[in-house]
C-alpha positions in Angstrom: -42.1 -72.4 21.0 -43.2 -73.5 17.5 -46.7 -74.3 18.7 -47.0 -71.0 20.5 -46.0 -69.1 17.4 -48.5 -71.0 15.3 -51.2 -70.4 17.9 -50.5 -66.6 18.0 -50.5 -66.5 14.2 -53.9 -68.2 14.2 -55.2 -65.4 16.6 -54.0 -62.8 14.1 -55.7 -64.4 11.2 -59.0 -64.2 13.1 -59.0 -60.5 12.0 -59.8 -60.2 8.4 -59.2 -57.0 6.4 -62.7 -57.4 5.0 -64.2 -57.6 8.5 -65.7 -61.0 7.9 -65.1 -62.6 11.3 -67.4 -64.2 13.7 -67.0 -66.1 16.9 -68.0 -69.3 15.1 -65.3 -68.8 12.5 -62.8 -68.1 15.2 -63.8 -71.3 17.0 -63.1 -73.3 13.8 -59.8 -71.6 13.3 -58.7 -72.4 16.9 -60.0 -76.0 16.7 -57.9 -76.6 13.6 -54.8 -76.2 15.8 -55.6 -79.3 17.9 -56.0 -82.9 17.1 -59.2 -83.0 19.2 -61.3 -80.6 21.2 -64.0 -81.6 23.7 -65.4 -78.1 24.3 -64.3 -74.6 23.1 -65.7 -71.1 23.4 -64.2 -68.1 21.6 -65.3 -64.5 22.2 -64.1 -61.6 20.1 -64.8 -58.1 21.5 -65.0 -55.9 18.5 -63.6 -52.4 18.3 -65.7 -49.7 16.4 -66.3 -50.8 12.8 -63.8 -48.3 11.2 -61.1 -49.7 13.5 -62.1 -53.3 13.0 -61.7 -52.9 9.2 -58.2 -51.6 9.8 -57.3 -54.8 11.6 -58.0 -54.0 15.2 -60.1 -55.7 17.9 -60.4 -54.9 21.6 -59.9 -58.4 23.0 -60.0 -62.1 22.2 -61.0 -64.6 24.9 -60.7 -68.3 24.6 -61.9 -71.0 27.0 -61.3 -74.7 26.3 -61.9 -78.0 28.0 -60.2 -81.2 26.9 -57.9 -80.0 24.3 -55.5 -82.4 22.5 -52.5 -80.8 20.9 -51.5 -84.4 20.0 -53.9 -87.3 20.1 -52.1 -88.7 23.2 -51.8 -85.5 25.2 -54.8 -83.8 26.8 -54.9 -80.3 28.4 -57.7 -80.3 30.9 -58.4 -76.6 30.8 -57.0 -73.7 28.7 -58.0 -70.1 29.1 -56.4 -67.3 27.0 -57.1 -63.6 27.0 -55.5 -60.9 24.9 -55.2 -57.2 25.2 -56.2 -55.1 22.1 -54.8 -56.6 18.9 -53.6 -54.3 16.0 -52.8 -56.1 12.8 -51.2 -54.5 9.8 -52.6 -55.7 6.4 -50.9 -53.1 4.3 -48.5 -55.5 2.6 -50.5 -57.7 0.3 -50.5 -61.4 1.3 -48.7 -60.8 4.6 -49.9 -60.3 8.1 -47.9 -58.6 10.9 -48.4 -57.0 14.2 -48.7 -53.2 14.2 -47.9 -53.2 17.9 -46.8 -55.7 20.5 -49.5 -58.3 21.5 -50.1 -59.2 25.2 -51.5 -62.6 25.9 -52.4 -64.1 29.3 -53.1 -67.8 29.7 -54.1 -70.3 32.3 -53.4 -74.1 31.8 -54.6 -77.0 34.0 -53.1 -80.4 33.6 -54.4 -83.4 35.6 -52.5 -86.3 37.0 -54.7 -88.8 35.1 -54.1 -87.1 31.8 -50.4 -86.9 32.3 -50.2 -90.6 33.2 -52.1 -91.5 30.0 -49.7 -89.4 28.0 -46.7 -91.0 29.7 -47.9 -94.4 28.6 -48.1 -93.4 24.9 -45.3 -94.3 22.4 -44.9 -90.6 21.5 -44.0 -89.6 25.1 -42.0 -92.8 25.8 -39.8 -92.1 22.8 -39.3 -88.5 24.0 -38.3 -89.7 27.4 -35.8 -92.0 25.8 -34.3 -89.2 23.8 -34.1 -87.0 27.0 -32.4 -89.8 28.8 -29.8 -90.2 26.1 -29.0 -86.5 26.3 -28.6 -86.5 30.1 -26.0 -89.3 30.3 -22.4 -88.5 29.6 -20.6 -89.9 26.6 -21.6 -91.4 23.3 -21.4 -95.0 24.5 -23.7 -94.3 27.4 -26.1 -92.4 25.2 -26.3 -95.3 22.8 -26.9 -97.6 25.7 -29.7 -95.4 27.0 -31.5 -95.8 23.7 -31.7 -99.6 24.3 -33.7 -99.2 27.5 -37.4 -99.8 27.6 -39.4 -97.3 29.7 -41.9 -99.2 31.7 -44.9 -98.0 33.8 -44.0 -94.3 34.0 -46.2 -92.5 36.5 -46.5 -89.1 38.0 -48.3 -88.1 41.2 -49.1 -84.6 42.5 -48.7 -84.5 46.2 -49.7 -81.2 47.6 -46.8 -78.8 46.7 -44.6 -81.6 45.5 -44.6 -84.1 42.6 -43.4 -87.7 42.4 -42.3 -89.4 39.2 -41.7 -93.2 39.0 -40.4 -95.3 36.1 -38.8 -98.7 35.6 -36.0 -99.2 33.0 -35.2 -102.5 31.4 -32.4 -103.1 29.0 -33.0 -105.3 26.0 -32.3 -109.0 26.6 -31.8 -108.4 30.4 -34.6 -109.4 32.8 -33.3 -107.1 35.5 -35.3 -103.9 36.1 -34.1 -100.6 37.4 -36.8 -98.8 39.4 -36.3 -95.1 39.7 -38.4 -92.7 41.8 -38.0 -88.9 41.9 -39.7 -86.6 44.3 -39.4 -82.8 44.2 -41.0 -79.4 44.6 -41.1 -77.1 41.7 -40.6 -73.3 41.9 -40.2 -70.4 39.5 -37.5 -67.9 39.9 -38.1 -64.3 38.6 -41.0 -65.6 36.6 -38.8 -67.2 34.0 -36.7 -70.1 35.4 -38.0 -73.4 36.7 -36.2 -74.8 39.7 -36.4 -78.1 41.6 -37.0 -77.7 45.3 -35.2 -80.3 47.5 -35.2 -83.1 44.8 -34.7 -86.6 46.0 -34.0 -89.7 43.9 -34.2 -93.4 44.7 -32.9 -96.3 42.6 -34.3 -99.7 43.5 -35.4 -98.2 46.8 -31.9 -96.9 47.7 -31.5 -93.1 48.0 -29.1 -91.4 45.6 -26.5 -89.1 47.2 -27.3 -85.4 47.2 -24.1 -84.7 45.2 -25.2 -86.9 42.4 -28.7 -85.5 42.4 -27.3 -81.9 42.2 -25.1 -83.0 39.3 -28.1 -84.3 37.4 -30.4 -81.3 38.0 -28.0 -78.3 38.0 -28.7 -77.5 34.4 -32.5 -77.3 34.7 -32.8 -73.5 35.4 -30.8 -72.7 32.3 -32.5 -75.2 30.0 -36.0 -73.9 31.1 -35.1 -70.2 31.0 -37.9 -68.3 29.2 -35.5 -65.5 28.6 -34.3 -67.5 25.6 -37.5 -66.6 23.8 -36.6 -62.9 23.8 -34.3 -63.6 20.8 -37.5 -64.5 18.9 -39.3 -61.4 20.0 -41.4 -63.1 22.8 -41.2 -61.8 26.4 -42.7 -64.7 28.5 -43.2 -64.9 32.3 -44.8 -67.4 34.6 -47.2 -65.6 37.0 -48.2 -68.7 39.0 -47.3 -72.3 39.3 -49.5 -74.4 41.7 -49.3 -78.1 42.4 -52.4 -79.5 44.0 -53.5 -83.1 44.7 -54.4 -84.5 41.2 -53.6 -81.4 39.1 -51.1 -78.8 38.2 -52.1 -75.2 37.3 -49.9 -72.8 35.4 -50.6 -69.1 34.7 -48.4 -67.2 32.2 -48.1 -63.8 30.5 -46.4 -63.3 27.1 -45.8 -60.2 25.1 -45.1 -60.9 21.4 -43.0 -58.0 20.1 -43.3 -58.9 16.5 -44.7 -61.5 14.2 -44.7 -61.4 10.4 -46.0 -64.2 8.2 -47.7 -64.9 4.9 -51.5 -65.4 5.1 -52.3 -68.5 3.1 -55.9 -67.3 2.7 
């Protein structure tokens, strides 16, 4: 959510009240939102000059390859396209939307990139925190923090994905090997749902009742409708799992955004 807001704000600042904007300037602005960028193209379709000087452009198109929001996390492909943008500069030092902004995006993540990210300390620590929130009780949560996360790996298998990880508690040589296989669907464009999830621990299947207990809260935790409180209407248009990669297409309408322009 925070990254999306910052990114949309950067789109808005591409439109200057003096009209001094160019595709090259836009590229530098977008690049600054990432730790690293392999390739990036930005195209701004200008409205007539008198409209442009009032803070309006017809469309912004962005196409990127190899984008790193963090140094350990790589997005293989990112495409973004906006509808006309109308920015209000009337309040000195502030930038706000004069009308809702529509943004369509397409993201491609590869299996290889995700596995490199999973091996990084940043993601490992995040997994440990997630694990401590999933377990019940303070004692179990503290115990979860003591586990080492070893060899996490994800595989895209047609329309399903498989996640494997080994857990090892400090000062204990025994390992707990966990495998999860599931399909992934989107309900009403706004909630992610696991399809026929299956879990194995040390090769033994976990009962369906236990799996359901662990996964029942996912639709609510991933409900994009929560963003509407922040003025963002978001929908998933397409989610596709293919061998070696995952593709996600989304639409978002930003109802309002008001911030101070540091420039």
